[in-house]
Every structure is written in C-alpha cells, then in structure tokens.
C-alpha positions in Angstrom: 0.0 0.0 0.0 1.1 3.6 -0.7 1.1 4.8 2.8 1.4 8.4 1.6 -1.9 8.3 -0.3 -5.3 9.0 1.3 -7.1 5.8 2.0 -10.1 4.7 4.0 -8.7 1.3 4.7 -5.3 0.2 5.8 -2.5 -2.3 5.2 -2.3 -5.7 6.9 -1.2 -4.0 10.2 -4.1 -1.6 10.2 -1.9 1.4 9.2 -3.6 4.1 7.2 -0.6 6.3 6.8 2.9 6.7 8.2 5.4 9.5 7.9 9.0 10.0 8.8 10.0 13.5 9.8 13.5 15.0 9.6 14.7 18.3 10.8 13.6 21.0 8.3 12.5 18.5 5.7 9.1 17.5 4.3 7.9 14.1 5.7 8.4 10.9 3.7 6.1 7.9 3.8 7.0 4.9 5.9 5.3 1.6 6.8 4.5 0.4 10.3 7.4 -1.9 10.9 10.0 0.6 9.6 8.3 3.4 11.5 8.5 1.5 14.8 12.1 0.7 14.1 12.9 4.3 13.4 11.2 5.4 16.6 13.2 2.9 18.7 16.4 4.0 17.0 15.7 7.7 17.8 17.4 10.8 16.4 20.7 9.0 16.3 19.3 6.3 14.0 19.8 6.0 10.2 19.8 9.2 8.3 19.3 11.2 11.5 15.5 10.6 11.8 13.8 13.0 14.1 10.4 11.3 14.8 7.6 9.2 13.2 3.8 9.5 12.9 1.8 6.4 12.5 -2.0 6.6 12.0 -4.1 3.4 12.4 -7.6 2.3 11.7 -8.9 0.4 14.8 -11.7 -1.1 12.7 -9.0 -3.3 11.2 -8.7 -6.5 13.2 -4.9 -6.5 13.2 -4.4 -2.8 14.2 -4.8 -3.1 18.0 -2.9 -6.4 18.1 0.0 -4.9 16.2 0.0 -1.9 18.5 0.1 -4.1 21.6 2.8 -6.4 20.2 5.0 -4.0 18.2 4.0 -0.4 19.0 5.9 -0.1 22.3 3.1 2.2 23.6 2.4 2.8 27.3 -0.4 0.7 29.0 -2.4 3.9 29.6 -3.0 4.2 25.9 -4.7 0.8 25.7 -6.7 1.6 28.9 -8.1 4.7 27.2 -9.2 2.6 24.2 -11.4 0.5 26.6 -12.5 3.5 28.8 -16.1 4.6 28.3 -15.2 8.2 29.4 -14.7 9.9 26.0 -14.2 13.5 27.2 -11.4 15.4 25.4 -8.2 15.4 27.5 -4.4 15.3 27.4 -2.7 13.5 30.2 0.8 12.5 31.1 1.6 8.8 31.3 5.1 8.3 32.6 7.3 9.8 29.9 4.6 10.0 27.2 1.4 12.0 26.5 -1.9 10.3 26.1 -4.7 12.3 24.4 -8.3 11.5 23.8 -9.7 13.8 21.1 -13.3 13.7 19.9 -13.9 14.8 16.4 -16.6 14.9 13.7 -16.9 12.3 11.0 -15.4 13.0 7.6 -18.9 12.9 6.1 -20.4 15.1 8.9 -24.1 15.8 8.2 -24.9 17.9 11.3 -26.3 15.0 13.2 -25.4 14.6 16.9 -24.4 11.0 16.2 -21.7 12.1 13.7 -19.0 12.2 16.4 -16.2 9.7 17.1 -12.9 9.5 19.1 -9.3 9.8 18.1 -6.8 8.2 20.5 -3.2 9.6 20.5 0.0 8.5 22.1 3.0 11.0 21.9 6.6 10.8 23.0 9.7 12.5 21.7 10.2 9.9 18.9 6.8 8.5 18.0 3.3 9.8 17.6 0.5 7.2 17.2 -3.0 8.1 16.3 -5.9 5.6 16.1 -9.6 5.9 15.2 -12.5 3.7 14.2 -14.3 6.2 11.9 -12.8 8.6 9.3 -12.4 12.0 11.0 -12.0 15.4 9.6 -9.3 16.9 11.8 -6.7 14.1 11.4 -7.4 14.1 7.7 -6.6 17.8 7.5 -3.4 17.1 9.4 -2.5 14.3 6.9 -3.2 16.6 4.0 -0.9 19.3 5.5 1.9 16.7 5.9 1.3 15.5 2.3 1.4 19.2 1.2 5.0 19.6 2.5 4.4 21.1 6.0 7.4 20.6 8.3 7.3 19.9 12.0 10.1 20.1 14.5 8.6 17.7 17.2 5.8 15.4 18.0 4.2 18.0 20.3 4.1 20.5 17.4 2.3 17.8 15.4 -0.2 17.3 18.2 -0.6 21.1 18.5 -1.3 21.3 14.7 -3.9 18.5 15.1 -5.7 20.5 17.8 -5.6 23.7 15.6 -7.1 21.6 12.8 -9.8 20.5 15.1 -10.5 24.1 16.1 -10.7 25.0 12.4 -13.2 22.2 11.8 -15.3 23.6 14.7 -15.1 27.1 13.3 -16.5 25.8 10.1 -19.3 24.0 11.9 -20.1 27.1 13.9 -20.3 29.2 10.7 -22.6 26.7 9.0 -24.8 26.5 12.1 -24.9 30.3 12.3 -25.9 30.5 8.6 -28.7 28.0 9.3 -29.9 29.9 12.3 -29.9 33.1 10.3 -32.1 31.6 7.7 -34.5 30.2 10.3 -34.6 33.6 12.0 -35.4 35.3 8.7 -38.2 32.9 8.0 -39.4 33.3 11.6 -39.6 37.0 11.2 -41.5 36.6 7.9 -44.1 34.5 9.8 -43.1 31.2 8.2 -43.0 28.8 11.2 -43.4 25.4 9.5 -41.0 22.9 11.1 -38.5 25.5 12.5 -38.9 24.3 16.0 -37.7 20.8 15.1 -34.7 22.2 13.2 -33.8 24.5 16.1 -34.0 21.6 18.5 -31.7 19.4 16.3 -29.1 22.2 16.0 -29.2 22.8 19.8 -28.7 19.1 20.5 -25.8 19.0 18.1 -24.1 22.0 19.8 -24.7 20.6 23.3 -23.1 17.3 22.3 -20.2 18.9 20.6 -19.5 21.1 23.5 -19.8 18.3 26.0 -17.5 15.9 24.2 -15.0 18.4 22.6 -14.4 20.7 25.5 -10.9 19.8 26.9 -10.7 18.9 30.5 -8.9 22.0 32.0 -7.6 20.1 35.0 -5.7 17.5 32.9 -4.2 20.1 30.7 -3.2 22.2 33.8 -1.5 19.2 35.3 0.4 18.5 32.1 1.6 22.1 31.6 2.7 22.3 35.2 4.7 19.1 35.0 5.5 18.4 31.3 7.8 15.5 30.3 11.5 16.3 30.3 11.7 16.0 26.5 9.0 18.6 25.9 10.5 22.0 24.9 9.2 25.1 26.5 8.2 26.5 23.1 6.1 23.4 22.4 4.4 23.7 25.8 3.6 27.3 25.2 2.1 26.6 21.7 0.1 23.7 23.1 -1.3 26.1 25.7 -2.2 28.6 22.9 -3.9 25.9 20.8 -6.1 25.0 23.7 -7.0 28.6 24.3 -8.0 29.0 20.7 -10.1 25.9 21.1 -11.8 27.4 24.1 -12.7 30.5 22.2 -14.5 28.4 19.6 -16.3 26.6 22.4 -17.5 29.9 23.8 -18.9 30.8 20.4 -20.8 27.5 20.5 -22.2 28.5 23.9 -23.3 31.8 22.5 -25.0 30.0 19.6 -26.8 27.7 22.1 -28.2 30.7 23.9 -29.3 32.3 20.6 -31.1 29.1 19.6 -32.7 29.0 23.0 -34.1 32.5 22.5 -35.3 31.7 19.1 -37.1 28.6 20.5 -38.8 30.8 23.0 -39.8 33.2 20.3 -41.2 30.4 18.2 -43.1 29.0 21.2 -44.5 32.5 21.9 -45.7 32.8 18.3 -47.3 29.4 18.4 -49.1 30.3 21.7 -50.3 33.5 20.2 -51.6 31.7 17.1 -53.4 29.2 19.4 -54.9 32.0 21.5 -56.2 33.7 18.3 -57.7 30.5 17.1 -59.4 29.9 20.4 -60.7 33.4 20.4 -62.2 33.0 17.0 -63.8 29.7 18.0 -65.2 31.4 21.2 -66.7 34.3 19.1 -68.3 31.8 16.7 -69.8 29.9 19.6 -71.1 33.0 21.3 -72.7 34.4 18.1 -74.3 31.0 17.4 -75.8 30.8 20.9 -79.0 32.9 20.4 -80.1 31.2 17.2 -79.4 27.7 18.7 -81.4 28.6 21.8 -84.4 30.1 19.9 -84.4 27.2 17.4 -84.4 24.8 20.3 -87.3 26.5 22.1 -89.5 27.0 19.0 -88.8 23.5 17.8 -90.5 21.9 20.8 -93.8 20.1 20.0 -95.9 21.7 22.7 -98.8 24.1 22.6 -98.5 27.9 23.2 -95.5 28.5 20.9 -95.3 32.4 20.6 -96.2 34.0 17.3 -97.2 30.6 15.9 -100.3 32.2 14.2 -98.8 35.6 13.6 -98.5 36.6 9.9 -95.0 38.1 10.4 -93.9 35.8 13.3 -90.9 34.5 11.4 -89.4 37.9 10.7 -90.0 39.0 14.3 -88.0 36.0 15.5 -85.3 36.7 13.0 -85.1 40.3 14.2 -84.9 39.2 17.8 -82.1 36.7 17.1 -80.2 39.3 15.0 -80.5 41.8 17.8 -79.3 39.4 20.5 -76.4 38.2 18.2 -75.4 41.9 17.6 -75.4 42.7 21.3 -73.3 39.6 22.2 -70.9 40.3 19.4 -70.5 43.9 20.6 -69.7 42.7 24.1 -67.2 40.0 22.9 -65.3 42.4 20.6 -65.3 45.1 23.2 -63.7 42.7 25.7 -61.0 41.6 23.1 -60.1 45.3 22.5 -59.8 45.9 26.2 -57.5 42.9 26.6 
C-alpha cells in the first residue's frame, strides 16, 4: 500500500498512513514496521531521523494487536481505548502523553451521532493516532503533511492537530450560524413550518459537541505544570495557545446555544399567540351562534303555546330578535377583546 496516499482502509497491520520527519524537511512515507524501528532508533538512527507519525484504523482487526505487540506504547493508551469516558483530554503517562480527542466524522451531516474519538500517544520519537471512523481533523493534518508542511517535534504535530480540530469547529459554527440566520429570517417573515424541530436538532448538536469536545482543564493544567522532560518550553507554550483558541470556539458555541434557546422561546411565543387567536375566533363563533341555537331549540318543541305561531309576520319577528341578540353579544365580545 502507498502509505502516503489517502485511504479509507489500511494495510495488513491496520496502518492508514505513516510518515518519517527529519529536521527542516518534508515528511516521507513509511510503513508500520519501519516506523516502529525508526522510533526505537531515535534521532541517532539511520539518516538522522527525528520522529515518526503512524495513523491506524482500529476497525481493522490487526491494528490493536499490532500496537500491543510491536508499537511499544504505554499501557495507559490501551486503557483509554477501553474506557467509556470519552471527554477530550491530554494526560501524562510516565514519559509519554496520552490524548483523547473527539472529532466529527469526515462525512459530517450535522447529526449529533456524527462524532467519534481519536486516541493519541505521543513521546519525543513517536506519535501514534488511532480511530474507528474517518475523522476530519486528522485528515486535515494528513493533507498538511502531504502538502509539505514541516514539523520540529511530535508535540508540534499534536498542536497542529488541535488547531485543525478548532478550524473544523469554526467551520461548523459558521454553518450552524448560517442555518440559524435563515431560520430567524423565516421566523420574522411568519413562516414557522418545522422550524422548532430544526432548532431543536441544532441545539442538541451543539450541546453534544461542547460536552465531548471541550478539553478537561484540570488534565491540561497538570500537564503544563509538569511536562515531560523531553518537551520543549516552546512546544508547551504553543500547546497552551492551541487549547486557548479551542476554548474561544467553544465559547462561540455556547453563545449559539443561547441564541437558539431565545429563538425557540420566540417560536413558542408565536405558536401560543396563534393558538390564542384560534381559540378566540372559536369562542366568538360559539357566542354568536348561541342565540339562534337557543331560539331554534325553544321554538322547535312540539308543545302548545308557541309564541307568534299564528302571527302573519312571526318568522321575521323571531329573525329580528335573534339578530339583535347576536349583535349585542358580538359587541360585548369584541369590546372585551379590544380591552385585553
């Protein structure tokens, strides 16, 4: 397999792509076995290799087995694979970094279920990423590497991944904002239709994104307070800045949630107002029909002594009385509605 080419699948080890990075040079493709060998050899290995990035597809049956047997990764990495806690975090495990990063699917369709997890293990020689579904952020990182981007360390590669994730979130926020703007315009034009359902779906999406993607501040604080010895101060500072940019996007998502909530309240208010108007019209019709129903019921009884039964103009007299009563009741009803 051409490990430098985009692919949904993987080779027989579950590797999607692998890259070898040298100081100041564009990355070159590498397979899993050679990548693990380069990482163990370190910067003093053949050709002065700096570090290696290996990206695996965990849906491949051989991927996790190869990582356990040949990857040389800390036990904490495999524990996170089995952990049900999927909150985004970066933690230190001995002399390595373990990151759990939630991301949107490559074919994201604005559904709350279109989220999956990327697991990352980082030390100064090797960065391993693994996922079960194609994800946007790691694909953007792969495209950047294929485009000739250079990296000085594994932490800078991780920092670039987090910035790519922030860019994906910015794009999502922009698309959601555009959708909300259209719904708001239609709402102001009096076109309710199914806008409440659309607003509810967007709000659920943002809530799920914020809950899963927001980094745990405590874990990042502990990491930056006691970074591994091999992490340069510059890398730690840029990692801190990347998480701060990520937090800005999450605050924008919170503002969007509040805006959607206000729109939902506006829609609910308009629906209640429409229901009240409908009930008012129904009440007016019932009140106006009351006199004729009562008179018809009384005069329709088969008993003696019906008034005006033998009068030549009895029908028109009854019609006049009914019209007068209806007019009086209608005047009272509309007067009360104007007072309200």
